[in-house]
C-alpha positions, 0 to 999 in steps of 0.5 A: 453052372454050379457055384465054384465057391460051394464046398460039398461034404466038408470035413466037419461033423454031420450037424453042419450042412453038407454044402457050405459057401466058402467066404474069403474076405469082407469089406464094409457090409459086403463079403466075397466068396472064393470065386470072387462073387460079392454078397450084401450081408444082411446076416452079420455073421448071425448079428456078430459083425456089428461094425462090418468087415475089413476095419483098419482100426480093429485090425491095428488094435489086434496087431498092437496088442498081440505084439505086446501080450496075447494070453495070460489066463485068469490067474492074472489080468491085463490093462485092457480087461480092467479098462473094459470091465470098468466101462461095462459095470457103469452101463447099469447097476452092476458091481462086477463083470465076468468075461467068457468066450461065448453066449452059451458060456455067459448064460451057463455062468449066469444060471450057476450064479442064480443058483449060488445066490439062491442057495446062500440067500434062501436055502437048499430048496430054492433051485428051480430055473424058469425059461420060456417057449421058443427061447434060445440060450445056448448049447452047453448042458445048462444053457441047452436045458433052458432052450426048450426046442426038441430038435436041440434037446432030445439027443442029449437027455436027460438034461438039467433037473429043476427047469420049468418052461412057460409060454412067453408073454403070458402074464397069468401063467407067470403069476401062477408059477413063479415063487420062492422055490425058483433061483432064476428066470432067464429071458430074451427081450426079442426071441432071436431063434424063436421067430423074433417074438418081442416081449410086451411091456406088461410081461416085463412089468410082471417079471420085474415085480414077481422076481423082486417079490420072490427074490428070484434072479432075473437074467436077461439074455442080451447076447443078440439084442445088446450093444445097440442092435435094436436101436437102444444100447440094451433092448431091455431099456426100451420096455422097462425090464430091470435085470439083475444079470445081463449076458452079452456076447455076439458083437462084443469083440468085433468078431472075436470070441468074447462074452460077458456076465454083468453082475449086481453087488447082491450076487457078487458078494456071495461068490467065493474065490475059485467057484467059477473060472475060464482059461481064455475068457477076457484075454488081452487081445479080445478085451482090447478090441472090445474096448474099441467096439464098446466105445463105438457102439455106445456112442449116442449118435451111433445108436440114434442112427441105428434106430433111424435105419431100423425105422427105414428098414421097417418101412421098406419091409412094409412096402415089400409086404404089400407087393407079395401075397406070401409075406406076413407079419413084420417083427423085431426092432432096430436092425434085428428085423424079420418078415413072416413067410406064409407057406400054404403047403406043409411040404413046400419049405418056402423060406428055404427056397427064398434064402437060397434064391437070395444067396444066388442073387448076392444077398445073405439072410438068416432064418428065425423059428420056422418061417421068419426071414431074419435080417441082422446086417452090420450096424454100419449099413447105410439106407442106400445099402438097405434099399439095395437089399430090399430091391434084391428081395423084391426081385426074387420074391416076384420070381417066386410068386410067379412060380407059385402061380404056375 
């Protein structure tokens, strides 16, 4: 019997799937479709819904702020935006924060400021930007130019000039390439769309040293890894990476569109009035919600719980791996984890098969890269709920493994 909650040929551009599941509501770590079927959510709205669904505290915050003030543009400011900014700059050696609407915009802004800094501190020749293979920084032209994936880039070329791409975690290549002609380096600590590859401490040390040596702005894209997702408030803290600029987005406003660029004094003091802006970024409603989210996600006991649940999830995945021959390497940290799906046939898209079967059985998951099944549930998930999801995976993988043997 066909799923009545699947809409075919939705009125969206062809860059969207031709069949989409229609979700109607959510509560805790579960969502429900329009046919009233419940799903345990191991995707978290692509790591956005860190605090889950149906929260009265966030709903009240939105309601109360919307009654008071919805929008004023960045010609003015509001009390929630000021209060949030003050909290955010205290999370590191930062002097200012610029609010925007999405991760792409945050990264776009960080790249602009890296070039602005280089121009005003080193001169016109220092404009190059460096990124790494399998990275993902967004789909606007600048951010896309530093997202070296042919599928995303080819239809829109030519892109931003002056971009170089190096192999991730390759210290020798970095040492041979990075010099004063670069304005900025942008990097993820764990490559969210690139198979969940994690940065090595050696690579972090090399980035720190070389960026300081050549006065290159180090931008750390924490859009997916920031705000306690990996078991520390910033993923960069764990490996000793020292960013000049941090970009944030996904969970920042509890599911509403808000992103941020955290800036050091050396960059901020070179920015002039009117050189960048946004109409909607940092509005009263989104920043009011983000204040509450920031308070909850930055709590030390909450972060420790995420870390503990991440350890438990990894143990569960290790057990799962031992039971199924087509499962490979486990990647990630905290509650951003993934497991490799080994496929012996080029034509057999086993990961897609797994994801579809899991959805049918009431579990929503993500992909990362070519063959990594990605898990990024709400951070409020319990160990019991994690185990329930793993049990669904175990059952589905047993069916798939049996089919492969036939």
